[in-house]
Structure formats: C-alpha cells, structure tokens
C-alpha positions, -999 to +999 in steps of 0.1 A: -137-429+719-121-421+687-140-437+654-127-435+624-152-443+593-161-435+557-196-426+556-215-428+516-240-401+509-267-404+483-275-368+485-255-344+490-250-331+526-246-295+534-222-283+563-232-290+600-223-259+619-231-222+608-204-200+595-215-175+615-196-181+652-223-157+667-250-173+659-232-207+668-226-197+701-256-174+707-283-204+699-272-237+690-243-240+718-265-225+742-289-253+741-264-274+748-263-286+788-222-293+787-203-263+780-172-274+783-176-290+746-204-263+734-164-240+732-148-274+717-175-274+689-168-234+687-135-236+685-132-260+662-152-243+636-127-238+607-116-203+605-110-198+567-145-201+565-160-181+587-157-149+567-188-156+544-212-160+575-240-166+556-227-204+546-227-234+569-194-254+573-181-285+592-163-288+619-126-293+619-104-313+640-066-299+648-052-311+616-081-298+590-097-330+585-134-320+584-155-339+616-194-350+628-197-353+655-216-388+675-246-367+684-255-357+644-253-390+633-284-415+632 
C-alpha cells in the first residue's frame, strides 16, 4: 500500500540514509531480515548525492522525490 502524506517537522531533519553505499550495504542493510527490501533501499539512494560520502541523504522514488519508509515513522 502506498500512502502520500505531507509532514510538518518541528525541527530540521537529517537525511535518513548514509550517502556512502558501502556503509549502507555492510551495516544497515545487513541488519535487515529481508534481503530484497535491503537491495531496494540501496537502489533508492540518490546517485547524484553519493559523491559526498560523509553526509546523510533521503531515499528517492523513481521520480526523484524524497521518501521515508514506513518503519522510519513512529
């Protein structure tokens, strides 16, 4: 199911993923029980921003729109 929502934050938000794909692959994705979902998230990292590996980024949908996965919300 896909849900579209507008979220108003009370504080600035850092990106939800490491811009370093190696960090994501070796640490974050390795904690996932669903290997297919982990690869999907790795593919959703924005290629243009991966050059600055010390920053955080948001995953993107196929249209390039920033996304937050359901498990990242409380």
